[in-house]
C-alpha positions, -999 to +999 in steps of 0.1 A: -117-243+337-144-245+310-173-222+312-198-251+313-183-265+344-186-232+362-222-228+351-230-263+363-213-256+397-233-224+400-266-242+396-256-271+418-247-246+446-280-228+441-300-261+443-281-272+474-288-239+491-325-240+481-326-274+498-309-260+529-334-230+529-364-254+526-351-276+554-346-246+576-380-233+569-396-267+577-377-269+610-388-234+619-424-243+610-423-274+632-407-253+660-436-228+658-461-256+657-447-273+688-444-239+706-480-229+698-497-263+702-476-286+724-506-310+732-500-330+701-464-337+709-468-346+746-472-383+737-438-383+721-420-362+747-431-369+783-414-340+800-430-306+795-398-285+800-380-306+774-408-300+749-406-262+755-369-260+751-369-283+721-395-261+703-374-230+707-343-249+697-360-261+665-371-226+658-336-211+663-319-237+642-345-234+615-342-197+613-304-200+612-305-225+584-330-205+564-308-174+567-277-194+556-296-210+527-309-176+515-275-160+517-260-191+498-286-187+471-278-151+466-241-159+466-245-186+441-265-165+417-242-135+420-210-156+422-201-137+453-174-154+473-181-137+506-217-147+506-208-183+498-182-184+525-208-173+551 
């Protein structure tokens, strides 16, 4: 396999993982926002328990995606197979 293809794949993996990290961070931010100030979202979601559970679910998924994206970025830059498999 030519070296240029491997270098391109390395940067594509890095960019994809940065996007996953950014999406996870945004989800975690929205989860914190809904958990701290649920009054703005009561018009969208009528039931209060659903709003509370949804906020913590968004927070958990956002943190998990951010962690996976960060580990993927580190794996892509170091060309570490175990980090990329995580």
